[in-house]
N, C-alpha and C positions, 0 to 999 in steps of 0.2 A: 883583145875583141871589146869591144864596150859590153855595161850588157845592154841589153832586147825583154821588152818582156817574152818574145822566140823562149828566151832561152828560160823564162820565170817556169812555163807553158809545157817546156818540156820536161826540168826539170822536173815536176809537181805531177806532171802526167807518170812518170818514171816510178814517179815512189805517191805520191799519196794515196792510193789501197790501203798501201802493206801499214804504215808505224803512224802517219802524219793524223792529232784534232782538228789540227783546222793552217793553210796555209793562207800566202793573203804579201805583200806588194802596197809595203809603205817607200815613199817616198825614195822607191826607184830602187828598193835594199827589199830582198825577201826572208821574212817571217818563220818558222817554221815549227808547233809546238807539236812537242812527242813527248807519246807515252812514258812511261818510270820509263820501263820493264823493255823497249825496243833504244834506247837511244844507244848503246856497244850495235846493233846488229847496221842503224843508220849512220854515226857514222863511219863506220869502218865500212858502205857505203859512196859513203859523200868523198871518203878520200883514193879510195881505189877505182873508184866508175873513168871507163874516159872518158864522160859528155860533166863529166862533175869535177874531180879534182882538186878538191879540195883537203889540200897536203899541207896545211897553214894553220894550230889549232892560236887564232892569235889573242883568244882570254878567255878565259872562265871567268865571271861570279856570281853568286847571291846576292836573291833580293826579298826581303820578308812584306811578308804580307799580313797582319795577323787578323784582319775579317776575316777569310778568306780561308777552307776549312781544309785543302787544304797550302798548306800557310811560306811557301819556299819556293823562289821557281830560280831553278838552275839557269843560267844564259851561254854556249857558248858561241863565240865569235871566232868563224870561217873564216882562210880568205883561200882562193884559187890563181895562182898566179898566173897559169897561163892562159885562165879568160881570161882574166885583170880583174875578175869576181867575190863578193862576199855576200855570208852566208849564216843567217842568227836564225840557232835552233834556246830552243826553251823548256825546259823537263819540268811540271812541277806535281810542286811530293807534301806528304805534311812533317809531322817531326818526328815522329819514328820512323817513317821508312828509311832506309834505304837506299843506296844509289850505287849504276855500275860507279866503278871506275872506269875510268876513258885513255888511262897512261900506254899499256902496251898501241893505242894504237897512233897516240896523238903522248910522246914523250914528254914533253914542256907542259903535261898536267896534272903532273905530279905533282909544280908547285901550289898552283891554282886551289886544285882540291885540301891539299894541305890549309888554307889558307878559307876559307867556305869553311868545310871546318875547324877550322880557329872559331872565326867571326861572328861560323852561325850556329853550329855542331850540327848541321849533318854529312851522315855521316856514306862513305862511298870505300864499298866491299871491293878485296880482291888489289887494294891501294896496296901498295907496298913497308911502304912506313907512314903511315897515317897522325902524325904527332903534330903539339903545340909549333904553329913555325912565329909567330910575333905578340905572345904573352907570354908570360911565363908560364914552367911550369906544373904550379902552385892553382894556377888560380884560374878560381871555381865563374863558370858562366858562360854565355858566346859575346862580347859587346855589341857587335853589333845587330843584332835582335833588336828587338823597337819593344820588345816591355823591358830589357836589358837598364837598373837606374845610371844615369846620366853620372851620378854619381861613382861612380861601380860603390863595391862589397867595404875595399880598404885602401887602406894606403900605406905604402910604402914611401922610407927616408928612414934618414942616415945620422943615429945616433951617438953622438957627439962623444959622451958618458962609460957608452958602451964599446961601443974605434964596430962596431955593425950594423949592418944592416934593420932591418926590424922591418916589421908587418904590421899596422894593427887596425883591429874596425874604427869607420867614417863612423863621427859623430857631428854632425851638419846644428848649429845653431841660425834659428833665424830672426832675425833681432827687428822689432816696426819700422819698417821704414817712412814717412811720407816722404813725394816726388814734387814737386813742381814741376808739372811740364812748363813750363818758363820758357823761352832763347837768353842769354848772353847778350845778344843781340837784339835786342829787340830793344824800343824808350818806352 
């Protein structure tokens, strides 16, 4: 089935009054903004209802907007193979608000939620194994936050004299440099 505006209208009529803050159609893709407490019933409905059948969670990722009061945006990308349709759900939360894990609805969410936890620090309640996945267990901070320093806090290197890996604080020295903005290929 090719995506149609009728399909979009059918979904928005079925669900809009219940869970959505905003429903929009952008570049022939449905984008739904959901309240944080309503993400689990909404995902469950989208997966199980006959008119939607979004059986696959393709991706779950996080975005950071530090100038907003609800700083983080969690994005769920779903696919309905039966209807040949994709839908995007967005949930906006602040730094301290946890969000419910959708692991029991979509088992593929486990690794994605761990990645969002590791990189952004968004806590997922009821997650079976929420621990760091891309950084070291002793790592401080969350690297994809906009306020995280580009160089990090520590440097990890191998010390030949001690024959082990050590971590030390980063010391950045900045020398004054003069740049000549001339091209070497021009006369």
